[in-house]
C-alpha positions, 0 to 999 in steps of 0.5 A: 603879384607883377607889376605890369605897366598897364595901358589905360585911358581916363575918361573925365571932364577937363574941368577934373584934370587936376584929379587926374594928377592925384590919380595916377600919384595915388597908382603910382604909390600903390606901385602901378605904372600906367601909360596914361592915353588920356586927353587932359590939359598936359595933352590938349586937344584941339581939334574942333570936329567931334566927329573928328575928335571922337574917331581920329583921336578919342577911339586909337586912344581907347583901343590902345587901352586895356582899361578904361577908367571913368572918373567919377564927378557931379559933372561926369554924367553930363559929358557925352564924351564920357558917354561916347567914351564908355560905349566905345570902349564896351564895343572893344570889349575893354574893361571899365573900372570908374573910380570915385573922386578923391573926397567924392560923397556919392553922386549920379554916375553916368548911366553909359556907366551904370551899364556897362562897368566892371568895377566901380570903386572908392579912392583906395589906391589897393581897390583901384589897382585890383578893379584896373586889374580885374581882380575886383568886380564889383561896385562900391559906394565913395566911403568903400562900403559894397553897393549895388548888387546888380549882376557884373557882365563878363568879358571873354579874356 
């Protein structure tokens, strides 16, 4: 399969910034080059206004991305920004992929992710690669076994 550079926005909580490095390394090790549009400690956002952050910082970055990846940890479900990013990406008809954090044994996922995902995958480079590329739609548990059989939404492409 040809490797194109993917424009990706990784939705996460800032306490999980270290996990993003591991995720990007895993993707690179599996032959995927990404252009990361997310906000993290390497690319901080110092704005104070929530509306400014959403409309002037996050929204343009999500629009530039072809895929929204949600990095799933136990605290992800409590983030209003993660919820907003998922809803915004859905409204922009973006592919939405949840990735269980490295070492995660299972936790609740954000309700918005449960409603809008195209794929949720385990910490497996090939599975993440396939999900980002649209070659896998479905739900995996953190251990890689099949999960929730709910119907997957389909984006017109």
